[in-house]
C-alpha positions as CSV (number, residue, x, y, z in Angstrom):
1,M,0.0,0.0,0.0
2,F,2.8,2.4,1.0
3,K,5.6,0.7,-0.9
4,H,6.1,3.2,-3.7
5,T,5.5,6.2,-1.4
6,L,8.1,5.3,1.3
7,H,10.8,3.4,-0.5
8,P,13.6,5.4,-2.1
9,L,13.7,5.4,-5.9
10,H,17.0,3.8,-7.0
11,S,17.9,2.6,-10.4
12,G,21.6,2.2,-9.9
13,R,24.4,4.6,-9.0
14,S,24.0,8.1,-10.1
15,L,25.9,11.4,-9.8
16,L,23.4,12.8,-7.4
17,D,23.8,9.9,-4.9
18,A,27.2,11.2,-3.8
19,I,25.9,14.8,-3.1
20,D,25.4,16.0,0.4
21,P,21.6,15.5,1.2
22,R,21.5,18.9,2.8
23,A,22.5,20.6,-0.4
24,K,19.9,18.6,-2.4
25,I,17.2,19.5,0.0
26,L,18.1,23.2,-0.1
27,F,18.2,23.1,-3.9
28,A,14.9,21.4,-4.1
29,A,13.2,23.9,-1.8
30,T,14.7,26.9,-3.7
31,F,13.8,25.4,-7.0
32,A,10.2,24.8,-5.9
33,I,9.8,28.3,-4.6
34,V,11.1,29.9,-7.8
35,V,8.9,27.7,-10.0
36,A,5.8,28.3,-7.8
37,L,6.2,32.0,-7.9
38,A,6.9,32.2,-11.7
39,R,4.4,34.2,-13.8
40,T,5.8,33.7,-17.3
41,M,5.5,30.6,-19.5
42,P,9.2,30.5,-20.5
43,T,10.2,30.2,-16.8
44,M,7.7,27.4,-16.3
45,F,8.8,25.5,-19.3
46,A,12.5,26.0,-18.3
47,G,11.7,24.8,-14.8
48,L,10.0,21.7,-16.2
49,A,13.0,21.0,-18.4
50,V,15.3,21.3,-15.4
51,A,13.1,18.9,-13.4
52,I,13.1,16.3,-16.2
53,S,16.9,16.6,-16.4
54,L,17.2,16.0,-12.7
55,V,15.1,12.8,-13.0
56,V,17.3,11.6,-15.9
57,V,20.5,12.4,-14.0
58,A,19.2,10.5,-10.9
59,R,18.6,7.4,-13.1
60,I,15.1,6.8,-11.9
61,K,13.0,4.2,-13.7
62,I,10.3,5.7,-15.9
63,G,7.7,3.4,-14.3
64,D,8.5,4.7,-10.8
65,V,8.2,8.3,-12.0
66,I,4.8,7.5,-13.7
67,R,3.5,6.0,-10.5
68,R,4.4,9.1,-8.5
69,L,2.9,11.4,-11.2
70,L,-0.3,9.5,-11.8
71,P,-2.3,10.9,-8.8
72,L,-1.2,14.4,-9.7
73,E,-2.1,14.1,-13.4
74,I,-5.6,12.8,-12.5
75,L,-6.1,15.8,-10.2
76,L,-4.9,18.2,-12.9
77,I,-7.2,16.6,-15.5
78,L,-10.2,17.0,-13.2
79,L,-9.1,20.6,-12.6
80,A,-9.0,21.3,-16.3
81,L,-12.4,19.8,-16.9
82,V,-13.9,21.8,-14.1
83,L,-12.4,25.0,-15.4
84,F,-13.5,24.2,-18.9
85,W,-17.1,23.3,-18.2
86,T,-18.0,25.6,-15.3
87,V,-16.8,29.0,-16.7
88,P,-18.6,30.9,-19.4
89,A,-17.6,30.2,-23.0
90,M,-15.9,33.6,-23.4
91,E,-13.7,32.8,-20.4
92,R,-12.8,29.2,-21.2
93,R,-9.5,30.2,-22.8
94,D,-8.4,31.9,-19.5
95,G,-9.6,28.8,-17.6
96,L,-7.5,26.5,-19.8
97,R,-4.5,28.8,-19.4
98,L,-4.8,28.6,-15.6
99,A,-5.0,24.8,-15.8
100,T,-1.9,24.8,-18.1
101,I,0.0,27.0,-15.6
102,A,-1.0,24.7,-12.7
103,A,0.1,21.6,-14.7
104,L,3.5,23.1,-15.6
105,K,4.2,24.2,-12.1
106,A,3.0,21.1,-10.3
107,N,4.9,18.7,-12.6
108,A,8.1,20.8,-12.4
109,V,8.0,20.9,-8.6
110,L,7.1,17.2,-8.2
111,L,9.7,16.0,-10.8
112,G,12.4,18.2,-9.2
113,S,11.6,16.8,-5.8
114,I,11.6,13.2,-7.1
115,G,15.0,13.7,-8.8
116,L,16.6,15.4,-5.8
117,I,14.9,13.9,-2.7
118,G,13.1,10.8,-4.1
119,T,16.4,8.8,-4.0
120,M,16.9,9.4,-0.3
121,D,15.8,6.9,2.3
122,A,13.7,8.1,5.2
123,V,16.5,8.1,7.8
124,T,18.8,10.1,5.6
125,L,16.1,12.6,4.9
126,G,15.2,13.0,8.6
127,H,18.9,13.4,9.6
128,A,19.5,15.9,6.8
129,L,16.5,18.0,7.9
130,A,17.7,17.8,11.5
131,H,21.1,19.0,10.4
132,L,19.3,21.9,8.7
133,H,18.0,22.9,12.1
134,I,14.4,22.3,11.6
135,P,12.5,21.7,15.0
136,Q,13.5,18.3,16.5
137,K,9.9,17.4,17.0
138,L,9.2,17.7,13.3
139,A,12.1,15.5,12.4
140,Q,11.0,12.9,15.0
141,L,7.4,13.1,13.7
142,L,8.6,12.6,10.1
143,L,10.7,9.5,11.0
144,F,8.0,7.9,13.2
145,M,5.3,8.6,10.6
146,I,7.3,6.9,7.8
147,R,8.3,4.0,10.0
148,Y,4.8,3.3,11.2
149,F,3.0,3.7,7.9
150,D,4.3,0.2,7.1
151,V,3.2,-1.1,10.5
152,L,-0.3,0.3,9.9
153,N,-0.3,-1.2,6.4
154,R,0.4,-4.7,7.8
155,E,-2.3,-4.2,10.5
156,Y,-4.8,-3.1,7.8
157,A,-3.9,-6.2,5.8
158,R,-4.5,-8.5,8.8
159,L,-7.9,-6.9,9.4
160,R,-8.9,-7.2,5.7
161,A,-7.8,-10.9,5.7
162,A,-9.9,-11.5,8.9
163,A,-12.9,-10.0,7.2
164,K,-12.5,-12.1,4.1
165,V,-12.1,-15.3,6.2
166,R,-15.5,-14.4,7.7
167,G,-17.1,-14.2,4.2
168,F,-17.0,-10.4,3.8
169,R,-17.2,-9.3,0.1
170,P,-17.4,-5.5,-0.5
171,K,-20.4,-4.3,-2.3
172,M,-22.2,-1.0,-2.8
173,N,-24.5,-1.3,0.3
174,G,-24.9,-0.2,3.9
175,H,-23.3,-3.4,5.3
176,T,-20.1,-2.7,3.3
177,Y,-19.9,0.9,4.5
178,R,-20.4,-0.1,8.1
179,T,-17.8,-2.8,7.8
180,F,-15.2,-0.5,6.4
181,G,-16.1,2.1,9.1
182,H,-15.5,-0.6,11.8
183,L,-12.3,-1.5,10.1
184,V,-11.0,2.0,10.1
185,G,-12.0,2.4,13.8
186,M,-10.2,-0.8,14.8
187,L,-7.2,0.4,12.8
188,L,-7.1,3.7,14.8
189,I,-7.6,1.9,18.1
190,R,-4.8,-0.6,17.4
191,G,-2.6,2.1,16.1
192,F,-3.1,4.1,19.3
193,D,-2.5,1.0,21.4
194,R,0.7,0.3,19.5
195,S,1.9,3.9,19.9
196,E,1.5,3.6,23.7
197,R,3.5,0.4,23.8
198,T,6.2,1.9,21.6
199,L,6.5,5.0,23.8
200,A,6.8,2.8,26.9
201,A,9.5,0.7,25.2
202,M,11.4,3.9,24.2
203,K,11.3,5.3,27.7
204,C,12.6,2.0,29.1
205,R,15.6,2.5,26.7
206,G,16.2,6.0,28.0
207,F,14.4,8.1,25.5
208,T,14.0,11.7,26.8
209,G,12.6,13.4,23.7
210,K,16.0,14.5,22.3
211,Y,16.8,13.6,18.7
212,Y,20.3,12.1,18.6
213,M,22.0,12.0,15.2
214,L,24.3,9.1,14.7
215,D,25.1,9.9,11.1
216,H,26.9,13.2,10.4
217,F,27.3,14.5,6.8
218,A,30.6,15.8,5.5
219,F,30.5,18.6,2.9
220,S,32.9,17.6,0.1
221,R,34.6,20.4,-1.8
222,R,35.3,18.0,-4.7
223,R,31.6,17.0,-5.2
224,D,29.3,19.4,-3.3
225,V,30.9,22.7,-4.3
226,P,30.4,22.1,-8.0
227,F,26.9,20.9,-7.3
228,C,26.1,24.1,-5.4
229,I,27.6,26.2,-8.2
230,V,25.4,24.4,-10.8
231,A,22.3,24.7,-8.5
232,A,22.9,28.4,-8.0
233,T,23.4,28.9,-11.7
234,I,20.1,27.1,-12.5
235,V,18.2,29.2,-10.0
236,S,19.8,32.4,-11.3
237,L,18.9,31.5,-14.9
238,L,15.3,30.8,-13.9
239,V,15.1,34.1,-12.1
240,G,16.7,35.9,-15.1
241,I,14.2,34.3,-17.5
242,E,11.4,35.4,-15.3
243,W,12.8,38.9,-15.1
244,M,13.3,39.1,-18.9
245,G,9.7,38.0,-19.4
246,W,8.4,41.0,-17.4
247,L,10.4,43.5,-19.5
């Protein structure tokens, strides 16, 4: 259920794997901000081209990329249909233009994040965010959330299997809706109970609420400095294209 969401996207060794995760996160955040604030089409297309290039450099399989993009594309198609059919005929061109802008920005930001952050495992991402001095509670929450998504997934699978053993077959009726409601309720109750046991076990092992980082990143002048220069150049070019578009 959560396999493709939580597992890092690796298709072999790439140039981006050796880059400091902190540099990749900062570049991804800056790139997303610049693309999101863009107002001109050339900047959006340039941002999309950069994002596609990052995915290619990261050597991510096309199937994994499509799986990540599919929910977004469905949402964008629905948005385009709503804008096309709900606005007056004279304003449909503007509605489609807004849908195109949303599609370009959303795809560029998501593809850029996939190329830069999608290849990191959850622990590396949490440690990198902690090194960037985000609040420790947020870093802990991120790591626990990712870790226990898989636990909840297994618990959900057990509950579904138990329902099937008892002859449950989902249909479009009230019994099915009530059954799924009870299933979700049991999942929440069992998840809360497991969280209490996990907290007790952590306290028994001396947990005091502080986030201890065992892995420390080393900024490499040979690898990370050229990456930062390239990243700064790309961001500057996008800003320059946006500025030229307003002239």
